[in-house]
N, C-alpha and C positions, 0 to 999 in steps of 0.2 A: 489204814491199819492207825490204833491209837496209838496211845504211850505202851513202849513194849518195856517191862519190865523182865527180872531178872525168871520168874515161875514161866513165863510166856517164850522168854529166848528157848528155857531149857523144854518147854512141852514141845515148840517147833522141831527142835534137836530131836525129840523123840519122833515124830512124825515122819521127818525125814528119813530116819533110820530104820522107822517101821515101811516107807516106802521102798525102800532100797532093798529089803530083806522079801518082803511081799511081792515083788513086780522083775527084782535079777535073780534071786535064787528061789524063794519058794513057789513058784509059778512052772509052768510048762511055755514052754518057748518052743515052736516050731519054724525050724527056716525052710525058706522056699527061697531057691537059684541063691543060696548063699549069705540071702539080708531075711531077718528074722521076718517073717510074713505074720504068722498068730503066738499073740502071747495069752495065757489064761490064768489067770491070779484074780489076786484083789488087792492090787499095787494103787489104784487110783483111790480106794477109802481112806488112807490117812492126807492123802493129797483135798480131796473132798470136804474133807473131817476139819483140815487146819482154815479152811475157807469158810466155810459155815460156822465154825467158831471166833474166829480173828477175823476174818474181815478177806474182801478178794484179795488185798496186797497179798497177807501171808499167805494165801492159796496158792497165789501164782508162784511166789519164792521157794513152798513146800514143794513143789512141781518141778521147777526148773533146777533147783537146787539134786532135789533126790534124780532126776536123771542125767544132769552132768555128774555126779559123783558115782549113782550107779554105772552109768558108761564106763569109767575108770578103773569100776574093783571089778566089774562082769561083762566086757564089751562082746557085742554080735556086728559084726560088721564096721562100715567106720562112722565117724560120729558126725552127724549132721542137726546141727542148731534148728533144723524143722519140725524134730521131734520132741525139742526143747520148749518148743514154741506149745505144742501139742497140749505138752505133760501140763505148761503151767496154767494153759487155759484150761485145764479139767480142773483147778482149782479156782481158777476166776469166777467161772460164767454160774457153776450154783448160787454161789454169794452174792452175786449181782442179781440174780432172779429171785434169791431170798430178799434182799435188803428193803423192800417194800411191807413185806411182812415182821411185826413187831413183838409177834408170841418169840418169849426165850427159846421152844422146843418146838421148829416146825414140824405139822400134820405129817402122818405119811402119802397122803394127798400131794402137799406141796414138796415136800422131799420127791418123789417121784416127777415132780416136772419139773423141779430146777437142777435133778441129778439129768433127768432124761436129756434133756437142753443141751445141758454140759456133757453131754457121753455125746449126746447124736454129731455136734458140733467140732468135739476132739477126738473122740475115736471114729466114730462111722464115716466120717465125712475127711476131716484131713489127712488123718495117718494114711487110709488108700489112697487121698490124692498126690500127698509127699509120696508115700511109692512107687505111685505108677510117676510121676515126676523127674526124680530124681535116680529110679532102679530100672523104670518100664516096666512094673508089674503091674498087670492088666486089672480093671476096676473088676471083673469080672472071677477073678482068684480072688483077690484082699476081700472083697465088701460084705459077700455074701456069710465069710465067718466072724464078723465086725458085728453082725448086725445079729445071727444069734450069740455073738458072745454076750453084747450089750443085753439083749431080751432077757439072757438069764441074769445078768450081773446087776441089773437095776434093781428090780425087786429085793437083792439079797444086801445093795447098798447102801438103799432108802431105808429096810430096817433096823440093819446094823448101825446107820449115824443115827438113826431116831434112838436104838436102846442106849447105843455110848453116851449119846448128848445127854438123855436124863440119867444114866448114873455118873456121869462129870458133875452134872449142875445138882447131886445130891452131894458127893463129895465135896462140891466145892462149899454149900453152905452148911454143911455140918463143920468143916474147919473153920470158917468166921462166923462160929455162933459164940 
C-alpha cells in the first residue's frame, strides 16, 4: 500500500462499513448446528474493491477489520480468527493476481480470473475447511452451497467491480482537472 492520505483512509473506512452492512445485516445467514453455515450476500465486494483499487494490504485490512468489527456488532457463534484470515485473503488474492496487469481498469475476463481465484481459495476451500476443523461440520454439508453461491456471485462481483472502477475513475479525473 502506497502513501496513505485522508481521502484513501476515508474511502477504506467507507468500504469497511459497506462490508459490515452487506455481510452482517443485508445478507441471508443460515445457521447449521448453531454455527453460520451459509451466507448469501455481497459482503465480499467492498473487500475485493479495496484490494483492487488500493493494493493487497488495503484489501487485507478492509477484510480483517470488517470481519472483526462486524463480529462485535452482529455475532453468530464464537469468534474464530480463522475466518478473519479468510476475509483478509478475499481482498489480498485478487489484488495480487491483478498486480502484473498495468491497465487502470481490468477487463471482465481478468476480473473473473482474479476474483475467481480469490473466492475459490478464501470462500470455497478455506471457509468449509475451517468449519470442518473447528466445528466438525462435514464438507458434504458446507462445500456444495459455497460452490453454488460463488458460481452466482463471481460474475456479479466482476461486473460490479468493473462498473465501480470506471465510475470512480471518471469521478477522480473530473475532480483533478
